[in-house]
C-alpha positions as CSV (number, residue, x, y, z in Angstrom):
1,X,22.8,-102.8,56.6
2,X,21.8,-102.9,60.3
3,X,18.4,-104.5,60.6
4,X,15.8,-103.7,63.2
5,X,14.8,-107.0,65.0
6,X,11.4,-107.7,66.4
7,X,10.2,-110.5,68.7
8,X,7.8,-112.0,66.1
9,X,5.9,-111.2,62.9
10,X,3.0,-109.5,64.7
11,X,5.1,-107.0,66.5
12,X,7.0,-106.3,63.3
13,X,3.7,-105.9,61.4
14,X,2.4,-103.4,64.0
15,X,5.5,-101.3,63.6
16,X,5.2,-101.1,59.9
17,X,1.5,-100.5,60.0
18,X,1.9,-97.6,62.4
19,X,4.4,-96.0,60.1
20,X,2.0,-96.3,57.2
21,X,-0.9,-94.9,59.1
22,X,1.0,-91.8,60.1
23,X,2.1,-91.3,56.5
24,X,-1.5,-91.7,55.2
25,X,-2.7,-89.1,57.7
26,X,0.1,-86.7,56.7
27,X,-0.7,-87.1,53.0
28,X,-4.4,-86.5,53.6
29,X,-3.7,-83.3,55.5
30,X,-1.5,-82.2,52.6
31,X,-4.3,-83.0,50.1
32,X,-2.3,-85.5,48.2
33,X,-2.5,-89.2,47.1
34,X,-0.7,-91.8,49.2
35,X,0.7,-94.7,47.2
36,X,1.5,-98.0,48.9
37,X,3.4,-100.7,47.0
38,X,2.4,-104.1,48.2
39,X,3.6,-107.7,47.8
40,X,1.1,-110.6,48.0
41,X,1.8,-113.7,50.1
42,X,2.9,-114.3,53.6
43,X,5.7,-111.8,54.5
44,X,3.5,-108.7,54.7
45,X,0.4,-110.4,56.0
46,X,0.9,-109.3,59.6
47,X,1.4,-105.7,58.4
48,X,-1.9,-105.8,56.5
49,X,-3.7,-107.1,59.5
50,X,-2.2,-104.5,61.8
51,X,-2.9,-101.7,59.3
52,X,-6.6,-102.6,59.4
53,X,-6.4,-102.2,63.2
54,X,-4.7,-98.8,62.8
55,X,-7.4,-97.7,60.3
56,X,-10.1,-98.5,62.8
57,X,-8.4,-97.0,65.9
58,X,-7.4,-93.8,64.1
59,X,-10.6,-93.5,62.1
60,X,-8.7,-93.1,58.9
61,X,-10.4,-92.1,55.7
62,X,-8.6,-94.1,52.9
63,X,-10.0,-92.1,50.0
64,X,-6.5,-90.8,49.2
65,X,-4.8,-94.2,49.1
66,X,-3.7,-96.2,46.0
67,X,-2.5,-99.8,46.4
68,X,0.1,-100.8,43.8
69,X,0.5,-104.6,43.6
70,X,3.9,-105.9,42.5
71,X,2.9,-108.8,40.2
72,X,0.4,-111.3,38.9
73,X,0.5,-114.8,37.5
74,X,-0.2,-115.0,33.7
75,X,-1.1,-117.6,31.2
76,X,-0.7,-117.9,27.4
77,X,-3.4,-115.9,25.7
78,X,-6.1,-117.9,23.9
79,X,-6.1,-118.6,20.1
80,X,-6.7,-115.4,18.1
81,X,-3.9,-113.5,20.0
82,X,-0.4,-113.2,18.7
83,X,2.0,-116.0,19.6
84,X,3.8,-115.3,22.8
85,X,1.1,-113.0,24.3
86,X,-0.1,-113.5,27.8
87,X,-3.1,-112.6,29.9
88,X,-3.5,-112.4,33.6
89,X,-5.0,-115.4,35.3
90,X,-8.6,-115.3,36.6
91,X,-8.6,-112.9,39.5
92,X,-11.0,-115.1,41.4
93,X,-8.5,-117.9,41.7
94,X,-7.0,-118.4,45.2
95,X,-3.4,-117.8,43.9
96,X,-4.2,-114.6,42.0
97,X,-2.2,-111.7,43.4
98,X,-5.0,-109.4,42.4
99,X,-7.4,-111.5,44.4
100,X,-5.0,-111.2,47.3
101,X,-4.9,-107.5,47.0
102,X,-8.7,-107.2,46.7
103,X,-9.5,-109.5,49.7
104,X,-6.5,-109.5,52.0
105,X,-5.5,-105.9,51.7
106,X,-8.3,-103.7,50.4
107,X,-11.1,-105.8,51.8
108,X,-9.6,-105.7,55.3
109,X,-8.8,-102.0,55.2
110,X,-12.2,-101.0,53.8
111,X,-14.0,-103.0,56.5
112,X,-12.0,-101.1,59.1
113,X,-12.6,-97.7,57.5
114,X,-16.3,-98.1,57.1
115,X,-18.7,-97.2,54.2
116,X,-17.6,-94.4,52.0
117,X,-14.2,-94.1,53.5
118,X,-12.4,-97.0,51.8
119,X,-10.2,-97.6,48.8
120,X,-12.3,-97.7,45.6
121,X,-11.8,-100.5,43.1
122,X,-10.0,-98.3,40.6
123,X,-7.4,-97.5,43.3
124,X,-6.2,-101.1,43.4
125,X,-3.6,-101.5,40.7
126,X,-1.9,-104.5,39.1
127,X,0.3,-104.7,36.1
128,X,-1.3,-105.7,32.7
129,X,0.7,-108.3,30.8
130,X,-0.8,-106.9,27.5
131,X,1.0,-103.6,28.2
132,X,3.5,-104.0,31.0
133,X,5.4,-100.7,30.3
134,X,2.2,-98.7,31.0
135,X,2.5,-99.7,34.7
136,X,5.8,-97.8,35.2
137,X,4.3,-94.7,33.4
138,X,1.2,-94.8,35.6
139,X,3.2,-95.0,38.8
140,X,5.4,-92.2,37.6
141,X,2.4,-90.0,36.9
142,X,1.3,-90.5,40.5
143,X,4.6,-89.2,41.6
144,X,6.1,-92.6,42.6
145,X,5.4,-94.9,45.5
146,X,5.5,-93.4,49.0
147,X,6.3,-96.7,50.7
148,X,7.1,-99.9,49.0
149,X,6.8,-103.0,51.2
150,X,9.2,-105.6,50.0
151,X,9.8,-109.3,50.6
152,X,12.5,-111.8,49.6
153,X,12.0,-115.3,48.2
154,X,13.3,-117.8,50.8
155,X,15.2,-120.0,48.4
156,X,16.4,-117.8,45.5
157,X,15.9,-114.2,46.6
158,X,13.3,-113.3,44.0
159,X,11.5,-110.1,44.6
160,X,8.0,-109.9,43.2
161,X,8.6,-112.3,40.2
162,X,12.0,-111.0,39.3
163,X,14.3,-114.0,38.8
164,X,18.0,-114.3,39.6
165,X,19.9,-112.5,36.9
166,X,17.4,-109.7,36.5
167,X,19.0,-106.5,35.1
168,X,19.3,-103.6,37.5
169,X,17.4,-101.4,35.2
170,X,14.6,-103.8,34.3
171,X,11.1,-102.5,34.2
172,X,7.7,-104.1,34.4
173,X,7.6,-107.1,32.1
174,X,6.5,-110.7,31.7
175,X,9.0,-113.2,33.0
176,X,9.5,-116.9,33.2
177,X,9.4,-118.0,36.8
178,X,12.4,-119.8,38.3
179,X,11.8,-123.3,39.6
180,X,12.8,-122.3,43.1
181,X,10.4,-119.3,42.9
182,X,7.6,-121.7,41.9
183,X,8.6,-124.1,44.8
184,X,8.6,-121.2,47.3
185,X,5.1,-120.3,46.1
186,X,3.7,-123.7,47.0
187,X,4.0,-122.5,50.6
188,X,2.6,-119.1,49.8
189,X,-0.5,-120.5,48.2
190,X,-1.4,-123.9,49.8
191,X,-4.2,-124.4,47.4
192,X,-1.7,-125.5,44.8
193,X,-1.8,-129.3,44.6
194,X,1.8,-129.5,43.5
195,X,4.5,-127.8,41.5
196,X,2.7,-128.7,38.3
197,X,-0.1,-126.4,39.3
198,X,2.1,-123.3,39.8
199,X,2.0,-121.1,36.7
200,X,5.3,-120.8,34.8
201,X,5.1,-117.1,33.9
202,X,4.2,-113.8,35.6
203,X,4.1,-110.1,35.0
204,X,6.2,-108.2,37.5
205,X,7.5,-104.8,38.4
206,X,11.1,-104.6,37.5
207,X,14.2,-104.1,39.6
208,X,14.6,-100.6,38.1
209,X,10.9,-100.0,38.8
210,X,11.4,-100.7,42.5
211,X,14.6,-98.7,42.8
212,X,13.6,-95.6,40.9
213,X,9.9,-95.3,41.7
214,X,10.0,-95.7,45.5
215,X,10.5,-92.9,47.9
216,X,11.1,-95.3,50.8
217,X,11.2,-99.1,51.2
218,X,10.8,-101.5,54.0
219,X,12.1,-105.0,53.5
220,X,10.4,-107.5,55.8
221,X,11.5,-111.1,56.6
222,X,10.4,-113.4,59.3
223,X,10.3,-117.0,60.2
224,X,13.0,-119.7,60.2
225,X,12.6,-120.4,56.5
226,X,14.1,-116.9,55.8
227,X,17.5,-117.6,57.3
228,X,19.3,-117.6,54.0
229,X,17.5,-114.5,52.8
230,X,18.4,-112.6,56.0
231,X,22.0,-113.5,55.6
232,X,22.1,-112.1,52.1
233,X,19.9,-109.0,52.9
234,X,21.9,-108.0,56.0
235,X,25.2,-108.1,54.0
236,X,23.9,-106.3,51.0
237,X,25.6,-103.0,50.1
238,X,23.9,-102.7,46.7
239,X,22.1,-104.7,44.1
240,X,23.4,-108.3,43.5
241,X,21.7,-109.9,40.5
242,X,22.0,-113.4,41.9
243,X,19.7,-112.4,44.8
244,X,17.3,-109.8,43.4
245,X,15.8,-108.7,46.7
246,X,19.1,-107.0,47.5
247,X,17.8,-104.1,45.3
248,X,16.3,-102.7,48.5
249,X,19.8,-101.6,49.6
250,X,20.0,-99.4,46.5
251,X,16.6,-97.7,47.1
252,X,15.9,-94.4,48.8
253,X,15.6,-94.6,52.6
254,X,15.8,-98.4,53.0
255,X,14.9,-100.3,56.2
256,X,15.3,-103.9,57.0
257,X,12.8,-105.4,59.5
258,X,13.3,-108.9,60.8
259,X,12.0,-111.2,63.5
260,X,14.1,-113.1,66.0
261,X,13.3,-116.5,64.3
262,X,14.7,-115.3,61.0
263,X,17.8,-113.9,62.6
264,X,18.4,-117.1,64.6
265,X,18.1,-119.1,61.4
266,X,20.6,-116.9,59.7
267,X,23.1,-117.2,62.6
268,X,22.7,-121.0,62.5
269,X,23.6,-121.0,58.8
270,X,26.6,-118.7,59.4
271,X,28.0,-121.1,62.0
272,X,27.9,-124.2,59.8
C-alpha cells in the first residue's frame, strides 16, 4: 500500500483531525451518530490534540459523537467469582485505557467544545471483560465505526491487545498479552516501574471486529521506533497473523499515514 508521508507527527495529526472534523460535521447535518474508534497511547496523541483545536476553531457540537476505545487492561476477578474470570483495572490508574479515553480524548474535546456541547460519559465506550461479545453487538447496533484510528506495536505488530497469531475472524475477547507487547507498553505508560508492573491480560476488540465493523480506517505510525512496523505495514496486501496490525489492509477504505522519521528508520532496516 502506498503511504502518505508527513514531516512529523504534528502535521500528520492535523491532517487526520481535519478529516474527522469534516465527517463529524457531515454526520451532524444528516442527523446521525458519528462513531470514532480510538487507540490509547502515543501513536494517535497528536491527532487527539489537533482534533481539540479543530473542535474549537469550527465550533463543533460533539453531541452526536461516540468514542469506542479498543481495549483495556484486566486483572483476575476477586474471590467469589468463577475461576478464570477477569475485571477491568481501576479506571483511575495512569495506565488505564479508559482513563486515557476520559482524560486525553474526551476531556480535551469537551474543553474545546464548551459546556453542553461535549461528549457525555455514556458515549465513551470500552469493552467489558465480563461480557466481551456484547461490545461487537453494541457497535453493530450503532451501524459500525465511521473511522477507526489504528496503531501498530513497534516490536510485534500487535493492534489493540491482539497478539501475534490472532485469528482473522476473532472478536472482542480477553487475551494474554505477549511479552513484546508488554515491553512496548513500558514506553507507552512511563508510570510503569518495570515489566513486572505491566498487566498480563487485557480485553480487546478482535481482528474481525476491526475488519468488519469499520467503514474506514487510518493506520498511523511515526517515530524512529516504528521502522520495523512501517516496513511490514507498507508491504501488507492483506492480513498476516504474525503481524496483526496488517489487518488494516483488509479493511474498507484503508489509509496509511507515516512521518519521515518512521520511513527513514524503515529504509535503514531494509538496507541492512
